[in-house]
N, C-alpha and C positions, 0 to 999 in steps of 0.2 A: 251650637254655642258660638263657634267661630263665624258662621254665616250671619248670625243675628247681631253679634257685637262688633267683630272685626273682620268683615269680608275681604278687605284688602290683603290680609295676610295669606289668604288661601285663593287669591286671584278670582274672587267672587264666584267660587264654585258652590253650587247648590247641592243639597244632600241627595236629591233624586238624580242629579247628574253624576255624582260619585257612585251611586248604586248602578247606574247604566254603564259606567266605566268598568266596574268589577265584573259585570255580566258579559259585556262585549269582549273583555280581555280574557275570559275563561279562567279567572283566578280560582285555583283549587289546590288542595294539598298535593305535594309531590312535584309541583312545577318548578321550573328554573326561569325566573322572571327577571327582566331588566326594567328599571324604573328611573326616570329622570323627572324630578318634580321640585318645584320651589313653593310648595304650599305648607311650609312649616312642618313637614313630615306627616301631614294628615293622610295623604294617599298611601304613603308607605305603611302607616299604622293600619289602615283599612285592609291592605293586601296581606299584612302579617296576620291579622285577625282571621281573614278568610282562609289562609293556608294552614293555620293552626300549628305552626312550628315545624311543619314537614315541607321539605324542599329548600330552595335557596333563592334569595333575592339579591341582586346586584344593583346598588344605588349609585348612580352617577351624579356628582355634585359639582357645582361651580364654586370658585373661590378657594378659601383655605380649608374648609371642612363642611360636612353635611349639617343641615339644620334639622333637628328632630325634637322640637319643642312639643308638638302635638303628639308625636309618637310616645313620648314619656308619659303622657296623660292616660294612655291605655293600660299601663300597669302590667306589661308583659313579663313573664318569668325569664330567667336567664337562658333557659333552653330555647326560647324563641330567637334569641340574639345570636345563637351559634350559626345559624344559616343566613345571617345578614352580612353582606360584604359591601364595601364602598370603594369607588374608584374615581379619581379626578377626571373631570370632563376635558381638561386641556391635554390629557395624555391619550385620548381616544384616537386621534389622527395617527400618532406614532404606532399605536397598536394595530391599526388598519393597514398601514404601509409596511409593517414588519420591522420597524426600527426601534421598538420599545425594548428596554433592557432594565435590569435591576439597578444599574448605576444611576439612572434618571431619578429613582426614588431615594437611593441611599445617600446622594450628595446633599439633598435638602435638609434632613434633620440634623446632620452634623454641623452644617453651616449655621443653622438657627441656634443650636445649642452653644456653639462658640460665641455667637453674638450675644446670647443671653448671659453667658458667663462673664464676658468682657464688660457687658453693661452692668452686671451686678457688682464687679470690682470697682468700676468707675463710680457707681452710686455710693459705695461704701466710702471711697476716698473723698467724694464731694461732701457727703454727710459729715464726716469727721472734720474736714476743713471748715465747714460752715459752723459746726459746734465750737471749734477752737476760736474762730473769729468772733462769734457771739460772746464767748466768755471773756475774751480780751477787751471787747468793747464795753462790757458791763463792769469790768474790774475798776476803772477809775471813777465810775459813778457811784459805786457802793462803798460807803465808809463805815457801815455798822458791822459788827462781828457776825450777826445773824445772816446777813447777806453773803458774807464770806463763806460761812458754813454751807449755805445752800449752793454756792458756786462750787465748792469742793465736792459735794455729793453729785452735782450734775456732771462735773468733769470726770469723776471716778466711775460713774455708771457705764458709759460707753466702753471703758476698758474692761470691766467685768463681763459685760454682755456681748462684747465683740466676738469672741470665739464661738459662743452659742449661736449668734446670728449667722456667722459664717458657716457653721456646721449645718444649720437648717437650710441655708441657701444651697449648699452643696447637695444635701439630700433632695431638695426640690429639683435641682438640675438633673441629678441621677434618675429621679422618678420621671422627669420629663423625657429624658433620653430613652428610658425603658418603654414608655408609652409610644414614643415615636418609632421605636424598633418593632413593637407589636403592630402598629399601624402599617409599617412598611411591609411586614409579612402578610397582613390581610390584603394589602394592595396587590401583592404578587399573586396571592391566591385568586383574587378577583380577576386579575389579568389572565391567569391560566383558564379560568372559567369562560371568560369572554372570547379568548382565542379559539376555543372549541367551536364557536359559532353554531351552537345548537340550542339556543334559548327557546323556551316555549311561549314567549309572549313579550310584548313591549308596551309600556305605558309611559306617555309623555304628558306632563301637565306643568308647564313652566311659564314664566313671564317672557322668555325669549321667543324669537321667531321659530316656529316649528319646522320650517322646511329644511334648513341645514341639519338640524338635529335628527330629524326622521330619516333623511337620505343617508346619513352616516351610520346611524344605529341599526338600520334594517339589515345591514350586512352581518350582524351578530345573531340574527333570528333564523331559526331553521325554517324550511319550506312548510307550507300548510299550517301556519301558526297565526294567531290574531295579533293585531296591534291597534291601539287606541290613542288618539291625540286629542287633548283638551286645549281649548283656547277661549278666552273671554269674548273675542271678536270673531266675526265670520270671515273677513277679508283675508287674514293670513292663512286660514284653512283652505280657502278657495285657491290661493296660489299654490299651496301644498298639494291640493288635489290635482291641479293641472300638471305640476312637476312629476307627480307619481305616475300619471297616465303616460307622459312622455318617456319616463324611465322604464316602465314596465316592471314585471316581477311581482305585481300585486293584482288581486281580483276583489270583486265585491266591495268596491269603494263606496262609502256612504257618508254623507255629511248630514248630521241631524241636530235638532234642538228639542229638548224636552219641555213640555208645557205643564205647568203645575198650578192648580187652584185648590185652595182650602175650602172645605164645606163646614157649615155649622149644622150639627145633628142634634136636634131637640124635639120633643113631642110637639107636633103641629107647627114647628118653626124651623124646619130643615131647609136650608137654602145656601147657595154659594156665597162666600163672603165678598164684600164689595172691593176690598183691597187685595191685590195679589202681586206676586213677584213679577217684575218686568222681564227678567231673563236670568237664566242660570248658566249661560255659556253654551258653546257648541262642541260637538264631538265629530271627529273624523275617524272612521273605523274601516278595517279591511283585513284581508288575509294575504300572506306571502306565498309565492309560488317560485319554482326553480326557473332560473333565467335561461338555461341551456335549451330547454324545450322551445322557448319563444324564438331563439335564434334559428333553430331548425325549422320552425314553422315559417319564418320569414324567407328562408332559402327555398322552401317548397313552394311558397307563393310566387317567388320570382321565377322559378323553373316553370310553373304552370302558366304564368303570363307569357313567357317566351314561346311555349308550345302553342298557346292560343294564337299568338301573332303569326307563327308559321302556318297554322291551319287556315287562317283567313286569307293568306296570300294565294293567288291563282297560279297553278303550275305553268311553267314556261312552255310546255308542249302544246297546250290548248291555245296559247297566244299565237303560235306559229301556224296552226291549222286553220285559223280563221280566214286569212287572205286567200288560201288555196281553195276553200269552199266557195268563196265569192266568185272566183274566176271560172 
C-alpha cells in the first residue's frame, strides 16, 4: 500500500526488496537486532513480524523520537513491544567512546518539563489578560441589560473553570514526566544492550548517507553476523563498499538490485505485463569478522616478504670467490 500510494515515505522501497532484506539479514526469532530506518516503521514492523515477539530489537532514531506509523498498522500485541527498545542516534558516538552516562538522558526531560510548565502558566496569564481586555473593551459599547448579563457570565466562567484547568494541566505535566522517566529507563536498557556489542545483525534503511552510519554501527555487531544496507541510489552504496574494503573486518560484500516483473496469468493469454517497476532500490550485504586475525595476517605477510627479500640476495662469500677463480 505504501509503495503504491506514498513511496516517498518508505524511501521508494519495493516489497520484494524488503523481503530480500529480511532474508539476507537472517531475521528470526530469538535474535538481537539493531535497526536504523526512516521508512515510517515499515522495516521495523516487518522485523517484529518475522521474529514473532521473541528476541530484542534496538531501534536507532534521529530527531526527537522514533516514527512508527506503519508499525502501528500491523496490530501487534503488547507482548511484541516488550522486546522493542529505542536509542537516540546522536548518543551513539558517546556510547562508542565510553563517555555515555545516565546524566545525558536525565537532564533533557526535566528541562523540557520545566519549560512546558512555565509555558503553561504564561499561557494562563496571557489568556486571562486577553479576556479581561476584551470585556473592558466591550463594556462601553453594550448599553442593553442582556449584553451586561452575557458579559457577567463570560467573566465568571474563567473564575469557576480556572482551578479545573490548572489541575488538568498539572496532571498532564505529571503524566508527561512519568512517560519521560519510562523512556529514560528504556534508553538506559538499550544502551546496556548496545554496550555488550554482541548483536546478531544490523539493518540500515534510511534517507541519510549510509557510510558513516554503517562504519559506526558495525562496532556493536558480533563477528560472523550479517548486515544489510538499503539505499534508493547506487552511488552512496558504492562509496560505502570501498570504505568497507579499506577498513576491513567484513567479508562477502555484495551490492545487488532486485528485478521485478508482473505477469498476467489467464487461459491462453499469459504474458508479462507491458508496464513494470523501474527500480526498487539497492542492497549492500555482507558478514562481519574479527579484526584481530586480520592484523595478525598482515604481520605474517610482512614477515614473509622480508624473508623472501633475504633469500633473493646472493651471499657475500660467493661474490668474493668470483675474482679468485678468474685469476
